[in-house]
C-alpha positions in Angstrom: 0.0 0.0 0.0 1.1 3.5 -0.7 0.1 6.7 1.1 1.4 9.4 3.3 3.4 7.0 5.4 5.4 5.8 2.4 7.9 7.7 0.3 6.5 8.9 -3.1 7.6 7.2 -6.3 10.7 9.2 -7.4 10.2 11.5 -10.3 11.9 10.5 -13.6 12.5 14.1 -14.3 10.4 16.7 -16.0 6.9 17.4 -14.8 3.6 17.3 -16.7 0.8 19.8 -16.7 -1.8 19.8 -13.9 -4.4 18.9 -13.3 -4.6 15.7 -15.3 -7.4 13.2 -15.5 -7.3 9.4 -15.7 -10.0 6.7 -16.0 -9.4 3.2 -14.8 -11.1 0.2 -16.3 -11.0 -3.6 -15.7 -10.4 -5.7 -18.8 -9.8 -8.8 -16.8 -6.1 -8.5 -16.8 -6.0 -8.4 -20.6 -4.4 -5.5 -22.5 -6.9 -2.6 -23.2 -8.5 -2.6 -26.6 -6.9 -1.0 -29.5 -8.7 2.3 -30.0 -8.0 2.2 -33.8 -10.0 -1.1 -34.2 -13.7 -1.1 -33.5 -15.3 -4.0 -31.6 -12.6 -4.4 -29.0 -13.0 -6.1 -25.6 -15.5 -4.4 -23.3 -14.5 -3.4 -19.8 -15.9 -5.5 -17.0 -17.9 -3.8 -14.2 -15.9 -3.2 -11.0 -18.9 -4.3 -8.9 -20.9 -2.1 -6.6 -19.5 1.0 -5.0 -18.4 -0.9 -1.9 -16.5 -3.4 -3.9 -14.8 -0.7 -6.0 -13.8 1.3 -2.9 -12.4 -1.9 -1.3 -10.3 -2.5 -4.5 -8.9 1.0 -4.4 -8.2 0.8 -0.7 -6.5 -2.6 -1.1 -3.8 -0.9 -3.1 -3.7 2.7 -1.9 -3.8 3.5 1.8 -5.4 6.7 3.2 -8.1 7.4 0.6 -10.8 9.3 2.5 -14.2 8.5 1.1 -16.7 11.4 1.6 -19.6 9.3 0.3 -20.1 6.0 -1.5 -18.7 7.3 -4.8 -16.1 10.0 -4.0 -12.8 9.9 -2.2 -9.6 11.9 -1.9 -6.0 10.9 -1.2 -3.8 13.8 -0.1 -0.1 13.2 0.1 3.0 15.4 0.2 1.5 18.4 -1.7 -0.6 16.2 -4.1 -4.2 15.3 -4.3 -5.9 12.5 -6.1 -9.7 12.9 -6.3 -11.5 9.6 -7.0 -15.0 9.2 -8.5 -16.7 5.9 -9.0 -18.9 6.0 -12.1 -21.7 5.7 -12.7 -23.0 7.0 -9.5 -26.6 6.3 -10.2 -26.9 3.1 -8.2 -25.7 0.8 -11.0 -22.5 -1.1 -11.0 -19.3 0.9 -11.1 -17.9 0.8 -14.6 -14.8 2.9 -14.1 -12.8 4.9 -11.6 -12.0 8.4 -12.7 -9.1 10.3 -11.0 -8.3 14.0 -11.1 -4.8 14.8 -10.0 -3.7 18.1 -8.7 -0.6 19.4 -6.9 3.2 19.0 -7.1 5.2 16.1 -8.6 2.4 14.6 -10.7 4.7 11.9 -12.1 4.9 10.4 -8.6 1.1 10.3 -8.5 1.1 8.4 -11.8 3.4 5.9 -10.1 0.7 5.3 -7.6 -1.8 4.8 -10.4 0.5 2.4 -12.1 0.8 0.5 -8.8 -3.0 0.4 -8.4 -3.5 -0.9 -12.0 -0.8 -3.5 -11.7 -2.1 -4.9 -8.4 -5.8 -4.9 -9.7 -5.1 -5.9 -13.3 -6.8 -2.6 -14.4 -6.0 -0.3 -17.4 -5.4 3.4 -17.1 -6.7 5.7 -19.8 -5.3 9.3 -19.9 -8.4 11.4 -20.6 -6.3 14.4 -21.6 -3.8 12.6 -23.9 -6.6 10.2 -25.2 -4.5 7.1 -24.8 -3.9 4.2 -22.5 -0.9 4.2 -20.2 1.3 1.1 -20.6 1.3 0.0 -17.0 3.3 -3.1 -17.8 6.3 -1.1 -19.2 8.9 0.3 -17.0 7.5 3.1 -14.8 9.5 5.8 -16.7 8.0 4.7 -20.0 4.4 4.7 -18.7 4.7 8.3 -17.7 5.6 9.6 -21.1 
């Protein structure tokens, strides 16, 4: 588990713009679909809100949940805001994260850890591409 009690993932140099937004999906441990080819594998539901929170909490310590679908992790000048979507009572289809603060590359390291431990895929909503969470950490941040 990562959180305030653990050192942040070291920056690989150079920072990226803030805030940035990510969406996490479960493709059952398989690689995410190729956006250039229609008809790819559909993401699996993450379960109800309680199950999705437990999955996040199982990999990242110190997320404070303000309600069933919203939580925040604050750590060393950074903030990760979690939203479990959809929030209409149906199963959670994705976790969206908005990151603000200093050293955003270290936060991406936490996201890579979460994805690796859960078998999830991370989609960068601003760059419109999946992160390669199986590559070396430095490469997944570029």
